[in-house]
Short mmCIF file of the C-alpha atoms (twelve columns), coordinates in Angstrom:
data_MODEL
# 
_entry.id   MODEL 
# 
loop_
_atom_site.group_PDB 
_atom_site.id 
_atom_site.type_symbol 
_atom_site.label_atom_id 
_atom_site.label_alt_id 
_atom_site.label_comp_id 
_atom_site.label_asym_id 
_atom_site.label_seq_id 
_atom_site.Cartn_x 
_atom_site.Cartn_y 
_atom_site.Cartn_z 
_atom_site.pdbx_PDB_model_num 
ATOM 1   C CA . MET A 1   -26.462 -4.694  -0.761  1 
ATOM 2   C CA . SER A 2   -28.168 -7.109  1.366   1 
ATOM 3   C CA . ILE A 3   -25.991 -7.454  4.639   1 
ATOM 4   C CA . GLU A 4   -24.942 -11.102 3.876   1 
ATOM 5   C CA . THR A 5   -23.174 -9.534  0.588   1 
ATOM 6   C CA . TRP A 6   -21.442 -6.741  3.004   1 
ATOM 7   C CA . LEU A 7   -19.962 -9.491  4.838   1 
ATOM 8   C CA . ALA A 8   -19.353 -11.721 2.578   1 
ATOM 9   C CA . PHE A 9   -16.944 -8.100  0.970   1 
ATOM 10  C CA . PHE A 10  -16.145 -7.787  4.660   1 
ATOM 11  C CA . VAL A 11  -14.552 -10.720 5.296   1 
ATOM 12  C CA . THR A 12  -12.609 -10.487 1.826   1 
ATOM 13  C CA . ALA A 13  -11.372 -7.171  2.577   1 
ATOM 14  C CA . TRP A 14  -9.992  -8.504  5.914   1 
ATOM 15  C CA . ALA A 15  -8.129  -11.106 3.331   1 
ATOM 16  C CA . ILE A 16  -6.528  -8.011  1.145   1 
ATOM 17  C CA . SER A 17  -5.645  -6.292  3.405   1 
ATOM 18  C CA . LEU A 18  -3.488  -8.797  5.563   1 
ATOM 19  C CA . SER A 19  -1.973  -10.022 1.878   1 
ATOM 20  C CA . PRO A 20  1.842   -9.285  2.118   1 
ATOM 21  C CA . GLY A 21  2.356   -6.634  -0.251  1 
ATOM 22  C CA . ALA A 22  3.741   -3.415  -1.078  1 
ATOM 23  C CA . GLY A 23  1.435   -1.421  0.745   1 
ATOM 24  C CA . ALA A 24  2.364   -3.217  4.308   1 
ATOM 25  C CA . VAL A 25  6.295   -3.160  3.507   1 
ATOM 26  C CA . ALA A 26  5.719   0.798   3.344   1 
ATOM 27  C CA . ALA A 27  3.357   0.746   6.272   1 
ATOM 28  C CA . MET A 28  6.020   -0.780  8.142   1 
ATOM 29  C CA . SER A 29  9.143   0.748   6.577   1 
ATOM 30  C CA . SER A 30  7.398   4.360   7.649   1 
ATOM 31  C CA . GLY A 31  6.898   2.702   11.194  1 
ATOM 32  C CA . LEU A 32  10.440  1.648   11.488  1 
ATOM 33  C CA . ARG A 33  11.809  5.362   10.267  1 
ATOM 34  C CA . HIS A 34  9.483   7.763   11.726  1 
ATOM 35  C CA . GLY A 35  7.187   6.176   14.829  1 
ATOM 36  C CA . LEU A 36  3.318   5.433   14.912  1 
ATOM 37  C CA . ARG A 37  2.310   9.051   15.186  1 
ATOM 38  C CA . ARG A 38  4.212   9.964   12.216  1 
ATOM 39  C CA . GLY A 39  4.587   7.232   10.294  1 
ATOM 40  C CA . TYR A 40  0.759   6.825   10.062  1 
ATOM 41  C CA . TRP A 41  0.791   9.227   7.446   1 
ATOM 42  C CA . THR A 42  1.856   7.162   5.068   1 
ATOM 43  C CA . THR A 43  -1.190  4.742   5.938   1 
ATOM 44  C CA . ILE A 44  -3.309  7.806   5.191   1 
ATOM 45  C CA . GLY A 45  -1.665  7.987   1.883   1 
ATOM 46  C CA . LEU A 46  -2.077  4.016   0.751   1 
ATOM 47  C CA . GLN A 47  -5.981  4.665   1.415   1 
ATOM 48  C CA . LEU A 48  -5.912  7.434   -1.107  1 
ATOM 49  C CA . GLY A 49  -4.430  5.304   -3.639  1 
ATOM 50  C CA . ILE A 50  -6.902  2.635   -2.784  1 
ATOM 51  C CA . LEU A 51  -9.748  5.026   -3.161  1 
ATOM 52  C CA . LEU A 52  -8.190  6.416   -6.850  1 
ATOM 53  C CA . GLN A 53  -7.921  2.568   -7.734  1 
ATOM 54  C CA . LEU A 54  -11.409 1.939   -7.071  1 
ATOM 55  C CA . ALA A 55  -12.741 5.093   -8.764  1 
ATOM 56  C CA . VAL A 56  -10.978 3.536   -11.954 1 
ATOM 57  C CA . VAL A 57  -12.644 0.477   -11.253 1 
ATOM 58  C CA . ALA A 58  -16.351 2.584   -10.970 1 
ATOM 59  C CA . ALA A 59  -15.644 4.784   -13.917 1 
ATOM 60  C CA . GLY A 60  -14.693 1.992   -15.937 1 
ATOM 61  C CA . LEU A 61  -10.821 2.344   -16.487 1 
ATOM 62  C CA . GLY A 62  -9.659  -0.386  -15.141 1 
ATOM 63  C CA . ALA A 63  -10.757 -2.819  -18.179 1 
ATOM 64  C CA . LEU A 64  -8.571  -0.648  -20.009 1 
ATOM 65  C CA . LEU A 65  -5.738  -1.789  -17.774 1 
ATOM 66  C CA . ALA A 66  -6.759  -5.652  -17.749 1 
ATOM 67  C CA . THR A 67  -7.112  -5.332  -21.933 1 
ATOM 68  C CA . SER A 68  -4.728  -2.725  -22.845 1 
ATOM 69  C CA . GLN A 69  -1.318  -4.189  -22.972 1 
ATOM 70  C CA . ILE A 70  0.496   -0.849  -23.186 1 
ATOM 71  C CA . ALA A 71  -1.603  0.724   -19.998 1 
ATOM 72  C CA . PHE A 72  -0.842  -1.924  -18.043 1 
ATOM 73  C CA . GLU A 73  3.091   -2.084  -18.779 1 
ATOM 74  C CA . SER A 74  3.199   1.678   -18.373 1 
ATOM 75  C CA . VAL A 75  1.896   1.425   -15.046 1 
ATOM 76  C CA . ARG A 76  3.471   -1.593  -14.224 1 
ATOM 77  C CA . TRP A 77  7.103   -0.098  -15.096 1 
ATOM 78  C CA . ALA A 78  6.649   3.057   -13.351 1 
ATOM 79  C CA . GLY A 79  5.254   0.694   -10.042 1 
ATOM 80  C CA . VAL A 80  9.015   -1.488  -10.441 1 
ATOM 81  C CA . ALA A 81  11.129  1.696   -10.982 1 
ATOM 82  C CA . TYR A 82  9.431   3.633   -7.822  1 
ATOM 83  C CA . LEU A 83  9.442   0.636   -5.712  1 
ATOM 84  C CA . MET A 84  13.113  -0.164  -6.722  1 
ATOM 85  C CA . TRP A 85  14.102  3.542   -5.745  1 
ATOM 86  C CA . LEU A 86  12.582  3.118   -2.327  1 
ATOM 87  C CA . GLY A 87  14.234  -0.202  -1.642  1 
ATOM 88  C CA . ILE A 88  17.607  1.871   -2.605  1 
ATOM 89  C CA . GLN A 89  17.033  4.619   -0.294  1 
ATOM 90  C CA . GLN A 90  15.776  2.547   2.267   1 
ATOM 91  C CA . TRP A 91  19.165  0.101   1.944   1 
ATOM 92  C CA . ARG A 92  21.369  3.484   2.181   1 
ATOM 93  C CA . ALA A 93  19.904  5.162   4.371   1 
ATOM 94  C CA . GLY A 94  22.162  5.589   7.883   1 
ATOM 95  C CA . ALA A 95  23.217  3.817   10.657  1 
ATOM 96  C CA . ALA A 96  23.894  6.217   13.129  1 
ATOM 97  C CA . GLY A 97  21.225  4.706   15.812  1 
ATOM 98  C CA . ALA A 98  17.358  5.569   16.817  1 
ATOM 99  C CA . GLN A 99  18.332  8.832   17.419  1 
ATOM 100 C CA . ILE A 100 19.219  9.772   13.605  1 
ATOM 101 C CA . LEU A 101 15.661  8.005   12.751  1 
ATOM 102 C CA . ARG A 102 14.116  10.167  15.495  1 
ATOM 103 C CA . ASP A 103 15.333  13.308  13.690  1 
ATOM 104 C CA . ASP A 104 14.442  11.760  10.331  1 
ATOM 105 C CA . ALA A 105 10.836  11.570  11.747  1 
ATOM 106 C CA . ARG A 106 11.226  14.793  12.606  1 
ATOM 107 C CA . ALA A 107 12.813  15.971  9.222   1 
ATOM 108 C CA . ALA A 108 9.742   14.075  7.211   1 
ATOM 109 C CA . THR A 109 6.715   15.901  6.379   1 
ATOM 110 C CA . ARG A 110 3.229   14.364  6.649   1 
ATOM 111 C CA . ARG A 111 2.549   15.262  3.003   1 
ATOM 112 C CA . ALA A 112 5.801   13.701  1.745   1 
ATOM 113 C CA . LEU A 113 4.275   10.632  3.738   1 
ATOM 114 C CA . VAL A 114 1.067   10.881  2.660   1 
ATOM 115 C CA . MET A 115 2.332   11.280  -0.811  1 
ATOM 116 C CA . ARG A 116 4.580   7.767   -0.606  1 
ATOM 117 C CA . GLY A 117 1.771   5.786   0.259   1 
ATOM 118 C CA . PHE A 118 -0.041  6.950   -2.159  1 
ATOM 119 C CA . LEU A 119 2.015   6.247   -4.868  1 
ATOM 120 C CA . VAL A 120 2.976   2.815   -3.702  1 
ATOM 121 C CA . ASN A 121 -0.708  1.929   -4.451  1 
ATOM 122 C CA . THR A 122 -1.474  3.516   -7.589  1 
ATOM 123 C CA . SER A 123 2.023   2.279   -9.191  1 
ATOM 124 C CA . ASN A 124 0.520   -1.330  -9.225  1 
ATOM 125 C CA . PRO A 125 -1.704  -1.871  -12.014 1 
ATOM 126 C CA . LYS A 126 -2.382  -5.582  -10.807 1 
ATOM 127 C CA . ALA A 127 -4.241  -4.235  -7.619  1 
ATOM 128 C CA . VAL A 128 -6.736  -2.097  -9.920  1 
ATOM 129 C CA . VAL A 129 -7.148  -5.378  -12.106 1 
ATOM 130 C CA . PHE A 130 -7.638  -7.555  -9.340  1 
ATOM 131 C CA . MET A 131 -10.005 -4.977  -7.852  1 
ATOM 132 C CA . LEU A 132 -12.006 -5.464  -11.238 1 
ATOM 133 C CA . ALA A 133 -12.337 -8.613  -10.970 1 
ATOM 134 C CA . VAL A 134 -13.140 -8.473  -7.340  1 
ATOM 135 C CA . VAL A 135 -15.618 -5.825  -6.417  1 
ATOM 136 C CA . PRO A 136 -17.929 -6.610  -9.031  1 
ATOM 137 C CA . GLN A 137 -18.800 -9.773  -7.666  1 
ATOM 138 C CA . PHE A 138 -20.524 -7.843  -4.545  1 
ATOM 139 C CA . ILE A 139 -22.500 -5.331  -6.993  1 
ATOM 140 C CA . ASP A 140 -25.933 -5.511  -7.237  1 
ATOM 141 C CA . VAL A 141 -26.616 -3.773  -10.659 1 
ATOM 142 C CA . THR A 142 -29.983 -3.756  -10.264 1 
ATOM 143 C CA . GLN A 143 -29.575 -1.550  -7.503  1 
ATOM 144 C CA . PRO A 144 -28.222 2.595   -7.593  1 
ATOM 145 C CA . LEU A 145 -24.514 1.912   -8.434  1 
ATOM 146 C CA . PRO A 146 -23.049 5.139   -5.936  1 
ATOM 147 C CA . ALA A 147 -24.325 3.947   -2.980  1 
ATOM 148 C CA . GLN A 148 -22.823 0.904   -3.251  1 
ATOM 149 C CA . TYR A 149 -19.565 2.169   -4.307  1 
ATOM 150 C CA . LEU A 150 -19.504 4.132   -1.165  1 
ATOM 151 C CA . VAL A 151 -20.181 1.096   1.301   1 
ATOM 152 C CA . ILE A 152 -17.553 -1.125  -0.495  1 
ATOM 153 C CA . ALA A 153 -14.837 2.179   -0.074  1 
ATOM 154 C CA . ALA A 154 -16.003 2.711   3.054   1 
ATOM 155 C CA . THR A 155 -15.503 -1.409  4.229   1 
ATOM 156 C CA . LEU A 156 -11.971 -1.365  2.061   1 
ATOM 157 C CA . VAL A 157 -10.659 1.882   3.781   1 
ATOM 158 C CA . ALA A 158 -11.602 1.237   7.214   1 
ATOM 159 C CA . VAL A 159 -10.120 -2.215  7.014   1 
ATOM 160 C CA . ASP A 160 -7.138  -1.134  5.885   1 
ATOM 161 C CA . LEU A 161 -6.510  1.586   7.994   1 
ATOM 162 C CA . LEU A 162 -6.799  -1.067  11.052  1 
ATOM 163 C CA . VAL A 163 -4.293  -3.441  9.348   1 
ATOM 164 C CA . MET A 164 -1.786  -1.179  7.925   1 
ATOM 165 C CA . GLY A 165 -1.847  1.039   11.397  1 
ATOM 166 C CA . GLY A 166 -0.912  -2.309  13.118  1 
ATOM 167 C CA . TYR A 167 1.906   -3.043  10.468  1 
ATOM 168 C CA . THR A 168 3.275   0.558   11.237  1 
ATOM 169 C CA . GLY A 169 2.481   -0.078  15.474  1 
ATOM 170 C CA . LEU A 170 4.494   -3.038  15.212  1 
ATOM 171 C CA . ALA A 171 7.471   -1.852  13.297  1 
ATOM 172 C CA . ALA A 172 7.554   1.318   15.595  1 
ATOM 173 C CA . LYS A 173 7.833   -0.490  18.517  1 
ATOM 174 C CA . GLY A 174 11.247  -1.698  16.706  1 
ATOM 175 C CA . LEU A 175 12.487  2.182   16.808  1 
ATOM 176 C CA . ARG A 176 12.028  2.336   20.183  1 
ATOM 177 C CA . LEU A 177 14.557  -0.370  21.241  1 
ATOM 178 C CA . LEU A 178 17.198  0.297   18.343  1 
ATOM 179 C CA . ARG A 179 20.090  1.455   20.031  1 
ATOM 180 C CA . GLU A 180 23.349  -0.086  18.103  1 
ATOM 181 C CA . PRO A 181 24.283  1.041   14.491  1 
ATOM 182 C CA . ARG A 182 24.260  -2.189  13.707  1 
ATOM 183 C CA . GLN A 183 20.725  -2.899  14.199  1 
ATOM 184 C CA . VAL A 184 19.361  0.422   12.044  1 
ATOM 185 C CA . ARG A 185 21.484  -1.041  9.217   1 
ATOM 186 C CA . LEU A 186 20.064  -4.615  9.926   1 
ATOM 187 C CA . LEU A 187 16.555  -3.223  9.597   1 
ATOM 188 C CA . ASN A 188 17.170  -0.598  6.968   1 
ATOM 189 C CA . ARG A 189 18.649  -3.143  4.816   1 
ATOM 190 C CA . ILE A 190 15.635  -5.478  5.124   1 
ATOM 191 C CA . PHE A 191 13.035  -2.941  4.636   1 
ATOM 192 C CA . GLY A 192 15.029  -2.326  1.810   1 
ATOM 193 C CA . GLY A 193 15.293  -5.771  0.570   1 
ATOM 194 C CA . LEU A 194 11.863  -6.250  0.914   1 
ATOM 195 C CA . PHE A 195 11.070  -3.173  -1.569  1 
ATOM 196 C CA . VAL A 196 13.157  -4.631  -3.933  1 
ATOM 197 C CA . VAL A 197 11.532  -8.290  -3.742  1 
ATOM 198 C CA . VAL A 198 7.762   -6.544  -4.075  1 
ATOM 199 C CA . ALA A 199 9.222   -4.550  -7.376  1 
ATOM 200 C CA . LEU A 200 10.662  -7.389  -8.964  1 
ATOM 201 C CA . LEU A 201 7.377   -10.068 -8.186  1 
ATOM 202 C CA . LEU A 202 5.729   -6.795  -9.736  1 
ATOM 203 C CA . ALA A 203 8.211   -6.743  -12.464 1 
ATOM 204 C CA . SER A 204 7.299   -10.601 -13.382 1 
ATOM 205 C CA . VAL A 205 3.405   -9.964  -13.423 1 
ATOM 206 C CA . ARG A 206 2.285   -10.618 -17.044 1 
ATOM 207 C CA . ARG A 207 -1.494  -9.751  -17.648 1 
ATOM 208 C CA . THR A 208 -3.723  -12.132 -18.209 1 
ATOM 209 C CA . ASP A 209 -6.363  -12.262 -21.308 1 
# 
């Protein structure tokens, strides 16, 4: 991969990461509930999801999601259900002030936070199809493919770690300011509503032929 091609992909990676979506909502929600240090484990899970999506594309399985209505719909509705569940859980979360959120943070395991981020990214078939459409544009088929995919994976993950870390840290600042139950309730309902909105947007997606 030439430096010019990599720079073009680098800019594309920033555009992809900064675009609002389920990953950004998950990162901010985790930062709000668990603070930056523990909430960042959700971002780690998001990256594992990205790596799996890229592996699916590299293996050619992404074409199956792009062409098979059954495969696409199965993954899509699983994603809708999971995001809806996250939204309901967030909406119904307690509103007893910041101390409750900090107690929640200690109760949440790192493994659970990683898995949450992983499932958010892997349950979105549109992301795989989008990656299938974007990544090949930066691949030189006359050169060894493994090295190019490694560069692409490293770039995507590095950029997304920074962006999602920023979202997590921004939301974590709110955790330090929360004192009143009504403030906690309002923020939980905002993020719960955002998860539901993202789920509805995913539900409205149609596979393009």
